[in-house]
N, C-alpha and C positions, 0 to 999 in steps of 0.2 A: 438476451443470452440464449444460447442453444441448449436444449435439454439433452443431456448425455445419458444414454441408456446402454445397458449391457444386454445384447441380444443372444439368447441361447438357442441353438438349433439341435434337434435330436440327431444322433448318429446311428445309422443302421448298418449292421455288420452282415454282409452278404455271405461271406465264407471266411474260413480261417486265413486263407492266403490272399483274399481280396484286398484287405487293408492291413497295413502294418500297425502294430500295437502302439498305443499312447504310453508315454512314460513321463513321470513328474521329474522336473529338474529345476534347480535354482540357478539363475543366471545373474552374474555381477556386471554392472555397467559403471565404467570409470570415465573421468574427464581427462582428455588428452593433454590439456594444458597444465593442470595442477596435480593430476594423478589421483585425486580424491573421488569418492563415490558420487554418482549422479542420481538424485531423487527425481520423481515425477516424469521419468522417461516412459512413454506410452508404447505398448506392444500391440500391434494390429496384425490381422491376417491380410491376405491379398484382396479380400472383399471389403476391407475397412472395418471389420468387426473388432471390437475391443477385447483383448485377451489378458491384459494385466498392466500394472504400473509399478515402477521401482519405488521402494520405500526410502526412508532417510539414509539407510546404509547402502543404498544403490542396488539392492537385490530384489528380484521378482521370481516368483514360482510359476513355471509354465508347464503345461501338458504338451510335450513335443511329440510330433509324429513324423517319421521319415518321409521325405518327399515334399512336405509342406514348407511354405515360406513364412518367415516371421519378420515384420518390419519394426525396427526400433527407431523412435523419433522423439525429439525434444526441441521446442522452439529455440532457435539460435544455434543449432547443431546440425551437422550433416546426418541425414537419415541413413540407416544401414539395413540391408535385407539379408537374412541368413536362413539357412535350413538347419535341421537337427544335426546333420553331418558337419556343416561348417562351424556350428557352435561347439560341437565336441572337439573339433580340431583346435579351437581357440581356448580349450579347457573351460568353456562356459564363462569366459570373461571377455567383455567387449570394451573398446575404448572409442568414445565418440569425440569427433573433432569439431571444435567451435567454428561457427560461420561468422567470425568477426575479423576486423582488420585493425592494425595498430594506428593510433592517431598520430599524424605527422607533427613534427616540431618539438618532440620531447627533448628536454635539456636537463641532463643530470646536474645536480647542485653540488658544487665543491665547497670547501670551507670558506674560500675567499669570496664566493658569489653571494651578493646581497639579495635577499628575498623581500619583496614588499611586505611590511609588517601588518597592514590593515586588510580586513576581509569583509565581504558583504554577507557571506553564508558559509557553512561548513557542515559536513556529516562525518560520522565515525565509520571507518571500514575496519575489517578484522585486524589489519596491521597498523592502524593509526588513524589519520585524519585526511580527508580530501576537502579542499577549500577553494572558493572563488574570490579573487582579489576584489577590493572595494571598487576599483575601476571597472571590474568585470571583463578585463582584457586577458587575464591569465588564470589558469588552474594550477594549484600547488598541492602536491601529495607529501604528507609527513608520516614518519613512523610514530610508534607509541610514545616515545620520549619527546615528540614534537620537533624532531630534527628533520629539516626539509630533505626529501629524497630527489625530487625532480619537479619541473614545472613545464607548462606548455601553453601556447596561445589558446584562447577560447575558440573552439571550432565553429565554422559556419557551414550552412547548407544553402548554397546559392547566396541569397541576400538575407537569410534567416540566421541570426546569431543565436547560438545555444548558450544562454547566460545563466539560466536558472538550474540549480542543482536540486535533485529530489531523490529521496530514499523511500522505497515502498515498504509495505508491511512484511514482505518476504526478505528484506535486506538487500534488494537489488537497487542499483544506482542508475540515474538518468540525467541527461542534460536536456533541458526543455527550452524550445524557442516559441515563436508566435504561431507558426504553422506546422512544425515538425518536432520530433524528439528522437533521441537515440539512447539505447541502453548501453551502459558501460561495464567493462570488466577491469578491475583494478588489481595490479600486482605491485611489489615493491620496486619494480624497475620500469614498468610501462603501463599505459592505459590502452585498452582496446575498445572499439565501438562496434555495435551491431548495425545492421542496415537501418536507415531512418524510416520512421513511421509517421502517419498523419496525426495531428494533435488530438483529433476527436477520439482516436484509439486510446490515447493517454487518459483523457477525461473519463472515458467509459470503463476501461478495464484496469487501470493502474491507480489513478487518484482515489477512486472510491473503494479500493481494496483495503479492508480494515484488519484482516487477520488471515494467516495461513496456519491451519492446525497441524499437529504432528501426524494425523492420519491422512493428510493431503487435501483437506477441504479448504477452498477459498471462500472467505466470508466477505461479502460486499455490503456496503451501506446503500440502501435504496435512495438515490438522489433524484428520482423522477419528479416531474412537476405536473400539476393538474392544469389542463389547457381550457381556456374559454375563448371561442372565436367571437370577436366584437367588431363586425364590419359597420362602418358609419358612412353617411354621404355628407361630405363637407366641401368647402371651398378648396381649390387646388392647393393653396398655401397651407391648408390644415392636414393634408393627406398623410403626412408623416406621423400624425397622432393616431391614425387608424392602426390598431394593434391587436395582436392576439394576446389577451391578458392571461397570465398564468400565475400560479403560486406554488411554493414547495409543498409536497405532500405533508399533511398534518400541520401546515402553516409553521413549520419549524418548532412545533410543540410536541414532537414525538418523532419516531423513526422506526424503520424495519431493517433488520440485517438478514440477508439471504445467503445461504450456504450452497455452493456449487461443488460437486465432486464427480469425477468420472465414474460412469456406471450407475449413477443415481439421479433421480429427479431433483431439481432445486427445492429446498425447503427453508422455512423461516427458522433461523437460529435464535433470534431474539427480537421481540417487538415491545415498544413502550410508547406511552402517550401521557401527557399532562392534560387530563380531560377539561379541567376548568379553564386553563390557558387556551386550549383548542377552541372551545365555544366562544371565548372572548375574541380570539383572533378571527374566527369565522364571521362574527358580527362586524368587526372592523373592516374586513376585506369586502364583504358584500355591501356595506355602506358606501365604500369607494366605488364599487361596480355600479350601483344605482345612480350615484352622482355623475359618473362617467356617461352612462346611457342618457341621463337627463340633459347633459350638456352636449351630447353627441360628439364627445371627444374634443370639443373646441378648447383651445388654450386660453380663450378670453374668459371662460368660466373657471375660476381658480379653486373652486371648492373641491372638485375631484382630485386635483393635484395635491392639495393640503391633506386630504384624507388619505391619499396614497402614501404620502410622506409619514403620516401618523402611523399607518399600518406597518410600513417597513421599519420604522424606528422601534415600535413596540414588539413586533412579532416576526419580522422578516429576516432576522439575523440568524445565521447558521451557528449551531453549537457543536463543538467537538464532543465525541462520546467514545472514549478509547475502549478497545477490547484487547486483552492480553492472554497468552497461554501461561497458565500458572498451576503448577502441581497437578498435571494431567486434567485440568479443567480449564474453562474459559472464564476469565474474570471480567465482568462488565461494570463500567462506571456509568450508572444510569443517572445522568445529570438532570433528566426531566422529572424524576421522582425522588431525587436525593437518596439513593440507595446503592449498595454494592451487591452484585448478584453473581453467584457462582453457578455456571451451567456445565453439565457433563458433556461428554463427547457425542451423546445422542441428542443434545440440545434440550435436555430436560433440566428445569431449575433445581439446583441442589441446595443452595443456601442464599438467603437474602437478608441483609441487615440495613437498617436506616443509617444513613451517613450523610452529613452535611457537606455538600459539594458547592455551596453557593459562593464560597470565597475563591474559587478557581476562576480563571478567565474563560471566555467563550472559545478561544482558539487553543488553549493549552491547559490541560487538566492533569495529566499524569504521564510518566515515562518509565520505561523498564530497561534495566541493565541486561542486555542479551547474553552476557557471559555467565550470569548466575541467577537470573529471573527475579532479582530484587526489584520491587516496585516503589516508585517515589511519587508522592503527591505534590504538585506544584501549588504555591500560594504566593500572591503578591500582597504584602501587608502595607502598613502606613509608610509614607514617604518613599514609596516605590521599592521597599525592601523585598527582594525575592528570596524565598526560602523553599527548600524541599523537605518533606517529612516522609520517613519510611513507613510503608504500610505493612504491618506485621500480620502474617497468616492470611493476607488478603482481606482482612476484616477490621483491623484496628490501627489508627493513626498514632505514631509515636508522639509523646508530649514535647520532646525537644527537636526543633527543626534545625536544619543546616543552612546557615546564611550563605548565599552565593554572592550577590552584589546588589547595587541599586540599579533598577531598570536594566537588568541583564537581557541579552538577546540570544536566540539560537541555543538554548540550553540542551545539553545532551549528557547522558551517563553511560560510561563503558568501563568495565573492569574495575569497579569501585572508585572511579574518578569522575568528577563532574567537569564538563567543558562548557564554555560559554564565550560570547563576545561581550567585552566590557564597553564602557562608554566611548572609548577611543577606537572601537572596532578591532581590537587585538584579541586573539584567542587566548584565554586563560584556562588553566587546569588546576583543580584543587582535589587532593586525595580526600575521599569521604571519611575514611576511618580516623583521620587526624583531627577532625572537627569535634 
């Protein structure tokens, strides 16, 4: 990650007439497509120095000077360059045009048109649901009442089919393939896509993004691995066993969350580790390494392979650890130490309470209703019964859970409704308040 800093340079006034005066002005930036405000728009001078960034309401305060140029840019939008004079002519309101194109093959759905009823995955967008059919050949967009609006074939980039749907921590949507991915923009009539990007960009900057805070900080989970170079001299048929051995930082017994924000150095937002589990995992891992060295990586010696399997089974599994914006704080589900932690906007711990998170799964711990900030703790109980329990005040679990279904998939909550895929791969919706 690049370290983003705000560089300040002294201004020397030679004379009254040499430089025109600075004046403070609020500038509003809007989206040309929807007309709403655009946040995170960066303002730079012609030397690339950071001057400001729009807030959630699309506004930024700038010290303008006549004759200077100001560059407004946001990923996925056409950049605009203005002077103080041109901004005044536009009444200090700019409209940025998106750099995306409509996906071909959109077919509006009439009442007579039959839509395939089974789906492999779905996500909630602000106007309803977007889903991928079970065959992964089509995408279908629904409104909030689950009425189908339109469908289109799953797009391809050369021979790379984009069949996986992903929604990031900022609420942006993506279609993901083997080698590339595209970001989507969804409306009630069309889907637009941005330019394709290589998949390593997705894994580095999107998949590991855990939270975007109201003040514009992006918090990433550190998914780096510790590398050990293990060269060996073997028979030619064994050379594919020569490997660079690595393990996830803290052996998946802890993790770090790093906050990145324009104008600031990266800083640790939250860090946690289960110390006892870490030492046990460390012993298991280096037992495997010693056996591998002793066998020189040969597949004929099975002890190192069995030890590697033992390590991966006990400690090598990734655990989800959700972070949510909640009542002007960051709520952390610390699954490694079984506690709920409230962190303020300066990343200082505010409140921490012991909380048993052992009944949640490794991949699914909790979810939040983006419409009202209500948080729901997921729990799979006996016979595959899936329930969600509301978390009151970010501290206490309700005694009465809401039953969803047996072995439900793809559970989502939006606007006090729970959506999920049932055993027949059909999207079901249950109003929460009626349970």
